[in-house]
C-alpha positions in Angstrom: 0.0 0.0 0.0 1.2 3.5 -0.7 -0.1 7.0 0.0 -2.7 8.0 -2.7 -1.2 10.6 -5.1 -3.7 12.5 -7.1 -3.4 13.5 -10.8 -2.3 16.9 -9.7 0.5 15.5 -7.5 -1.5 16.1 -4.3 -1.8 13.9 -1.3 -4.4 14.1 1.5 -3.4 14.6 5.1 -5.8 14.7 8.1 -6.0 18.1 9.8 -5.2 16.7 13.3 -2.2 14.9 12.0 -0.9 18.0 10.3 -1.5 20.0 13.5 0.4 17.4 15.5 3.4 17.5 13.1 3.7 21.2 13.4 3.1 21.3 17.2 5.7 18.5 17.9 8.4 19.7 15.6 8.2 23.5 15.7 8.7 23.5 19.5 12.4 22.8 18.9 14.9 25.1 17.1 17.0 22.3 15.8 16.4 19.3 13.6 13.8 16.8 14.9 11.3 14.6 13.2 9.1 11.6 13.1 7.3 9.1 10.9 4.0 9.3 9.0 1.5 6.6 8.2 -1.5 6.2 5.9 -4.8 4.4 6.3 -6.2 1.9 3.8 -7.6 4.8 1.7 -4.1 6.2 1.3 -4.7 9.3 3.4 -1.9 10.3 5.8 -3.6 9.7 9.1 -0.9 9.0 11.6 2.3 10.7 12.9 4.7 9.5 15.6 7.1 12.1 16.9 10.6 10.8 17.6 11.3 12.3 21.1 15.0 11.2 20.9 16.9 14.5 20.5 20.1 14.3 18.5 23.4 15.5 20.0 23.9 17.3 16.7 21.4 20.2 16.2 22.1 20.3 12.5 21.2 16.7 11.7 18.2 14.6 12.5 19.1 11.0 13.5 16.0 9.0 14.1 15.6 6.4 16.9 15.0 3.5 14.5 14.3 0.9 17.2 11.6 3.1 18.7 10.0 4.0 15.4 10.1 0.5 14.1 8.3 -0.7 17.2 5.6 1.9 16.6 5.2 0.7 13.0 5.3 -3.0 13.8 3.1 -2.9 17.0 1.0 0.2 17.4 0.3 1.0 13.7 -0.1 -2.7 12.7 -3.0 -3.0 15.1 -4.6 0.1 13.7 -4.1 -0.9 10.0 -1.8 2.1 9.5 1.1 1.6 7.1 4.4 3.5 7.2 4.7 5.8 4.1 7.5 8.2 5.1 9.0 10.7 7.5 8.9 14.3 8.4 11.7 16.4 9.9 12.9 19.9 10.2 15.6 21.9 8.6 17.0 25.1 10.2 16.9 27.4 7.2 15.1 25.8 4.2 12.4 23.4 3.1 14.5 21.6 0.4 15.7 18.0 0.5 19.3 17.5 1.3 21.5 14.9 -0.3 21.5 13.1 3.1 17.7 13.0 3.1 17.7 11.4 -0.4 20.3 8.8 0.6 18.5 7.9 3.8 15.1 7.6 2.0 16.6 5.3 -0.7 18.3 3.2 2.0 14.8 2.7 3.6 13.4 1.7 0.2 16.3 -0.8 -0.4 15.6 -2.4 3.0 11.8 -2.6 2.5 10.9 -4.3 -0.7 7.2 -3.7 -0.1 7.7 0.1 -0.4 7.5 1.5 -3.9 8.1 5.0 -2.8 8.5 7.2 0.3 7.2 10.5 1.4 9.5 13.1 3.0 8.1 16.2 4.6 10.6 19.1 5.4 9.5 21.8 7.8 11.5 25.0 7.5 12.2 26.3 11.0 13.5 29.6 9.5 10.0 30.9 8.9 7.4 31.8 11.5 4.4 30.3 9.7 3.7 26.6 9.5 5.2 25.5 6.3 6.1 22.0 5.1 7.4 21.0 1.7 6.5 17.4 0.7 8.5 15.2 -1.7 7.8 11.7 -3.1 10.9 9.6 -3.9 11.4 6.3 -5.5 14.8 4.7 -6.5 15.1 6.9 -9.5 13.2 10.2 -9.1 12.1 12.8 -6.7 8.9 14.7 -7.1 7.8 17.7 -5.2 4.1 17.3 -4.3 1.4 19.3 -2.7 -0.9 18.3 0.2 -4.5 19.1 1.0 -6.0 18.9 4.5 -9.0 16.6 4.9 
């Protein structure tokens, strides 16, 4: 299963999930993040903040053991499937080379994933702003999201 991408390169994300993403991540002024999941209809309907704070404020390093436990236990019971991750950048909303490498490493390790969503929150702006990207092993595509 993958997140549902519309003809206009748009995904759907639930309002409460989007609010939780911004509330969790924007409280810190360095890189943090978490994972996002989709329901059976392909709507982004879950977010798990990674409370592990990196010792390097310029690089988000996820707590993979904790996040995998959420995916395999909590989300499995709720029929939520992992579709990607969200994290913050200090001064822009663009993907870094490290983001692309990390995303493609996840794809290599998970043959059931065709693509992965990456949301980047720019901490350098006051308003809530997130850029979304869809990556597969060959391409990256900037996409839009609508709140449902």
